[in-house]
BASE-98293 format. One line per 2 residues: their letters; for each residue x negated, y negated, z of C-alpha. Coordinates in nm, 2 decimals. Each point is the difference from the previous one (the first is absolute). Layout:
a = X Y Z ~ ...
END
This chain:
mp = 0.00 0.00 0.00 ~ -0.27 -0.26 0.07
ai = -0.13 0.04 -0.36 ~ 0.34 -0.07 -0.14
nr = 0.04 -0.31 0.22 ~ -0.32 -0.14 -0.14
ik = 0.12 0.02 -0.36 ~ 0.18 -0.31 -0.11
pv = 0.24 0.08 -0.29 ~ -0.02 -0.23 -0.31
th = 0.32 0.10 -0.17 ~ 0.35 0.08 0.12
kg = -0.03 0.36 -0.12 ~ -0.32 0.04 0.21
kk = 0.17 -0.14 0.31 ~ 0.29 0.26 -0.04
al = -0.25 0.28 -0.04 ~ -0.18 -0.10 0.32
lk = 0.32 -0.04 0.19 ~ 0.11 0.35 -0.11
ke = -0.32 0.15 0.15 ~ 0.05 -0.17 0.33
pq = 0.17 0.19 0.29 ~ 0.38 -0.02 -0.03
lv = 0.26 0.01 0.28 ~ 0.18 0.28 -0.17
en = -0.24 0.21 -0.20 ~ 0.09 0.20 -0.31
ak = 0.00 0.38 -0.02 ~ -0.35 0.13 0.07
et = -0.20 0.14 -0.29 ~ -0.16 0.35 0.03
lc = -0.32 0.09 -0.17 ~ -0.05 0.37 -0.10
fk = -0.34 0.13 -0.10 ~ -0.20 0.33 0.00
gk = -0.33 0.08 0.17 ~ -0.30 0.17 -0.16
na = 0.15 0.34 0.06 ~ 0.37 0.05 0.00
sq = 0.21 0.31 -0.04 ~ 0.29 0.01 -0.25
iv = 0.25 0.06 0.28 ~ -0.08 -0.32 0.19
id = -0.02 -0.19 -0.33 ~ 0.35 0.11 -0.10
fm = 0.13 -0.08 0.35 ~ -0.15 -0.35 -0.02
kd = 0.16 -0.05 -0.34 ~ 0.34 0.10 0.14
ly = -0.04 -0.26 0.28 ~ -0.11 -0.25 -0.27
dl = 0.33 0.07 -0.19 ~ 0.20 -0.05 0.31
kk = -0.18 -0.33 0.08 ~ 0.03 -0.15 -0.35
pn = 0.01 -0.29 -0.09 ~ -0.19 -0.09 0.33
aq = -0.29 0.23 -0.08 ~ -0.32 0.00 -0.21
mm = -0.19 0.31 -0.12 ~ -0.37 0.00 -0.07
qk = -0.11 0.25 -0.26 ~ -0.38 0.04 0.07
kn = -0.15 0.20 0.28 ~ -0.18 -0.18 0.28
di = -0.28 0.12 0.22 ~ 0.15 -0.13 0.32
lp = 0.03 0.16 0.35 ~ 0.23 -0.24 0.19
fe = -0.08 0.15 0.35 ~ -0.37 -0.06 -0.06
ni = 0.01 -0.34 -0.19 ~ 0.33 -0.19 -0.04
vp = -0.16 -0.31 -0.17 ~ 0.06 0.12 -0.36
ve = 0.37 0.07 0.08 ~ 0.03 -0.35 0.15
kf = -0.14 -0.15 -0.32 ~ 0.25 0.19 -0.21
tv = 0.29 -0.11 0.21 ~ -0.11 -0.37 -0.03
ky = -0.06 0.03 -0.38 ~ 0.35 0.16 -0.07
ea = 0.18 -0.19 0.28 ~ 0.13 0.32 0.15
pl = -0.01 0.03 0.39 ~ 0.10 0.37 -0.01
fi = -0.20 0.28 -0.16 ~ 0.02 0.37 -0.07
ma = -0.31 0.21 -0.08 ~ -0.03 0.36 -0.13
lh = -0.31 0.20 0.11 ~ -0.10 0.37 0.02
nk = -0.29 0.19 0.15 ~ -0.07 0.34 0.15
kr = 0.03 -0.12 0.36 ~ 0.32 -0.21 -0.06
ph = 0.19 0.14 -0.30 ~ 0.28 -0.19 -0.17
nl = -0.07 -0.32 0.19 ~ 0.23 -0.30 -0.02
im = -0.09 -0.33 0.18 ~ 0.26 -0.27 0.07
gr = -0.10 -0.34 0.14 ~ 0.08 -0.37 0.03
my = -0.19 -0.33 0.02 ~ 0.04 -0.31 0.21
eh = -0.19 -0.32 -0.09 ~ -0.18 0.20 -0.27
tl = -0.15 0.24 0.25 ~ 0.11 0.35 0.11
ld = 0.28 0.02 0.25 ~ 0.11 0.37 0.01
mi = -0.10 0.31 -0.20 ~ 0.13 0.36 0.02
ef = -0.13 0.31 -0.16 ~ 0.25 0.27 -0.10
gv = -0.05 0.35 -0.14 ~ 0.26 0.09 -0.26
en = 0.15 0.35 0.04 ~ 0.30 0.18 -0.16
yk = 0.03 -0.27 -0.27 ~ 0.28 0.00 -0.25
gl = 0.01 -0.29 -0.24 ~ 0.27 -0.21 -0.17
kd = -0.04 0.20 -0.32 ~ 0.08 0.33 0.18
fk = 0.35 -0.12 0.08 ~ 0.20 0.03 -0.32
ie = 0.27 -0.24 0.10 ~ 0.10 -0.36 -0.05
ki = -0.24 -0.26 0.16 ~ 0.07 -0.33 0.17
ts = -0.02 -0.35 -0.16 ~ -0.34 -0.16 0.00
gi = -0.06 -0.27 0.26 ~ 0.27 0.12 0.24
kp = -0.06 -0.08 0.37 ~ 0.00 0.33 0.19
ll = 0.16 0.09 0.33 ~ -0.27 0.12 0.24
if = 0.09 0.27 0.26 ~ -0.25 0.10 0.27
ng = 0.08 0.33 0.19 ~ -0.19 0.13 0.30
el = -0.08 -0.12 0.35 ~ -0.37 -0.04 -0.09
fe = 0.08 -0.32 -0.19 ~ 0.14 -0.15 0.33
nn = -0.22 0.15 0.27 ~ -0.34 0.04 -0.17
ye = -0.21 -0.32 -0.06 ~ -0.17 0.12 -0.31
yg = 0.32 0.13 -0.16 ~ 0.17 -0.33 0.08
ri = -0.27 -0.19 -0.19 ~ 0.02 0.25 -0.29
kn = 0.38 -0.07 -0.01 ~ -0.07 -0.38 -0.01
ll = -0.24 0.05 -0.29 ~ 0.25 0.22 -0.19
vd = 0.27 -0.27 0.04 ~ -0.25 -0.26 -0.12
mf = -0.09 0.22 -0.30 ~ 0.35 0.08 -0.13
qr = 0.21 -0.30 0.09 ~ 0.06 -0.27 -0.27
ev = 0.17 -0.34 0.03 ~ 0.21 -0.09 0.30
ve = 0.37 0.07 -0.06 ~ 0.27 -0.20 0.17
ki = 0.30 0.16 -0.16 ~ 0.04 0.37 -0.10
rl = 0.21 0.12 -0.29 ~ 0.11 0.36 0.04
qg = -0.06 0.10 -0.36 ~ -0.36 -0.13 0.04
le = -0.09 0.27 0.25 ~ -0.15 0.26 -0.22
hv = -0.33 0.12 0.16 ~ -0.09 0.15 0.34
ls = -0.35 0.07 0.13 ~ -0.01 0.23 0.30
ft = -0.31 0.05 0.23 ~ 0.01 0.27 0.26
av = -0.27 0.03 0.26 ~ -0.08 0.36 0.09
en = -0.31 0.08 0.21 ~ -0.29 -0.14 -0.20
ki = 0.19 -0.04 -0.33 ~ 0.25 -0.25 -0.15
lm = 0.24 0.16 -0.24 ~ 0.09 -0.24 -0.28
rs = 0.32 0.06 -0.20 ~ 0.17 -0.22 -0.27
yr = 0.37 0.01 -0.07 ~ 0.25 -0.16 -0.24
il = 0.33 -0.12 0.16 ~ 0.32 0.13 -0.17
lk = 0.33 -0.18 0.07 ~ 0.28 0.25 -0.03
ks = 0.37 -0.06 0.00 ~ 0.19 0.04 0.33
nt = 0.35 -0.06 0.13 ~ -0.11 -0.31 0.18
ri = -0.15 -0.33 -0.10 ~ -0.34 0.12 0.11
pr = -0.16 0.23 -0.26 ~ -0.14 0.34 0.10
ie = -0.38 -0.01 -0.01 ~ -0.22 0.28 -0.12
le = -0.38 0.02 -0.03 ~ -0.18 0.16 -0.29
ei = -0.37 0.05 0.02 ~ -0.19 -0.16 -0.30
gp = -0.36 0.02 0.12 ~ -0.28 -0.05 0.07
ra = -0.02 0.25 0.29 ~ -0.31 0.03 0.21
dl = -0.12 0.09 0.35 ~ -0.25 -0.26 0.11
lc = -0.26 0.13 0.24 ~ -0.13 -0.28 0.23
rr = -0.38 -0.01 -0.01 ~ -0.21 -0.31 0.08
nk = 0.12 -0.35 0.07 ~ -0.14 -0.34 0.05
la = 0.25 -0.22 0.19 ~ -0.03 -0.37 0.08
se = -0.04 -0.11 0.36 ~ 0.30 -0.12 0.20
dl = -0.10 -0.37 -0.02 ~ -0.05 0.02 -0.38
fk = 0.32 0.19 -0.05 ~ 0.20 -0.25 0.20
qa = -0.16 -0.29 -0.19 ~ 0.10 0.17 -0.34
ck = 0.36 0.05 0.12 ~ 0.03 -0.36 0.13
kp = 0.29 -0.20 -0.16 ~ -0.04 -0.37 -0.08
ke = 0.19 -0.24 0.22 ~ 0.22 -0.11 -0.29
lk = 0.15 0.36 -0.03 ~ 0.07 0.05 0.37
mk = 0.36 -0.03 0.09 ~ 0.07 -0.28 0.25
kk = 0.20 0.12 0.30 ~ 0.34 -0.17 0.04
kn = 0.16 -0.04 0.33 ~ 0.29 0.24 0.09
is = -0.04 0.19 -0.33 ~ -0.12 0.36 -0.02
td = -0.02 0.28 -0.26 ~ 0.05 0.37 0.09
tl = -0.17 0.30 -0.16 ~ 0.26 0.02 -0.28
gt = -0.06 -0.36 -0.11 ~ 0.33 -0.14 0.14
th = -0.03 -0.35 0.14 ~ 0.15 -0.08 0.33
gr = 0.06 -0.35 0.14 ~ 0.09 -0.13 0.35
ih = 0.22 -0.31 0.03 ~ 0.00 -0.20 0.33
ig = 0.34 -0.18 0.05 ~ 0.05 -0.27 0.27
tq = 0.27 0.01 0.27 ~ 0.35 -0.03 -0.14
ni = 0.30 -0.18 0.16 ~ 0.27 0.26 -0.04
dk = 0.27 -0.22 0.15 ~ -0.02 -0.24 -0.29
iq = 0.00 0.26 -0.28 ~ 0.33 0.04 -0.18
tr = 0.08 0.37 0.03 ~ 0.38 0.01 -0.01
km = 0.16 -0.05 -0.34 ~ 0.30 0.23 0.03
kg = 0.33 -0.15 0.11 ~ 0.05 0.27 0.26
lk = -0.34 -0.07 0.16 ~ 0.05 -0.37 0.06
kt = -0.04 -0.14 0.36 ~ 0.30 0.01 0.22
ls = 0.14 -0.31 0.18 ~ -0.15 0.12 0.33
ek = -0.34 0.03 -0.16 ~ 0.02 -0.35 -0.15
kn = 0.11 -0.15 0.34 ~ -0.29 0.17 0.18
qk = -0.24 -0.13 -0.26 ~ 0.13 -0.36 0.04
rk = -0.02 0.03 0.37 ~ -0.36 0.11 -0.03
iv = -0.09 -0.29 -0.22 ~ 0.17 -0.24 0.25
dd = -0.18 0.15 0.29 ~ -0.33 -0.03 -0.18
nn = 0.07 -0.37 -0.07 ~ 0.10 -0.07 0.36
ds = -0.32 0.17 0.13 ~ -0.21 -0.21 -0.23
vt = 0.18 -0.32 0.11 ~ -0.05 0.08 0.37
kl = -0.37 0.07 -0.06 ~ -0.04 -0.34 -0.17
rk = 0.17 -0.18 0.29 ~ -0.23 0.16 0.25
ve = -0.30 -0.11 -0.20 ~ 0.14 -0.36 -0.02
ns = 0.07 -0.01 0.38 ~ -0.35 0.13 0.07
li = -0.16 -0.27 -0.22 ~ 0.22 -0.28 0.16
a = -0.10 0.11 0.36
END
């Protein structure tokens, strides 16, 4: 950012280009960079291509092989992410010690934030499912099953990375026909079972359609291997929201877990005697009630007169 601030644009087009590169309050969908290592098996390459197809158009694929080992030296990966403006990356590797290796990671301020290494097992690709596929660019529904995602610290961070990897633009309103794709992640022992489904809306006797899931691929069991997670301070700094996006608290207004807004109204004391409540002819005041009311008014006036006289007499004395 300091280098951008030092550049003074000469034209209006240059000024727009620099403003586009500056941090925004609401960022666009994050780009994902996919590339291969020096050695990569066909299984992990096909799986990476399937993830690339699910991520399009917010993904870029590099064709050449790269002699990079991210867990030993992350600098080349950081340079690639800066060059292609992609804070997320997926890398395919393979060796005898760690076969069919897939690395997922993300950047913060052009430096590594988190990185997870998975071993791909029981893989079945998109091409192996001979059924109709989803529309390109659809925002998927993400489902996380298993207590490990809630109770285990590492699995919680992996869940956060997967959400960051597969989410797209922020959606304020949902159209039922737009829900086409589901990605399911199930944590079992040292594995995460990834499944991909297409949502089918069937007819039912009610207004709500009957929902069925049809597996479309890819299917894979991700074996959790090495990881490189950011420290708590750095992670909190990366998740920090700008002040402009924080909701200001309003007095006596609260929102429950379902998103319903509740408000509390404070009303002053009301004089019920002066409120007109009787409008029916049969509920009018009787003669005795009217006489009692007049007597009360007269008594109140007499009391006030006597009080005034006492005050006058005290002042004269």
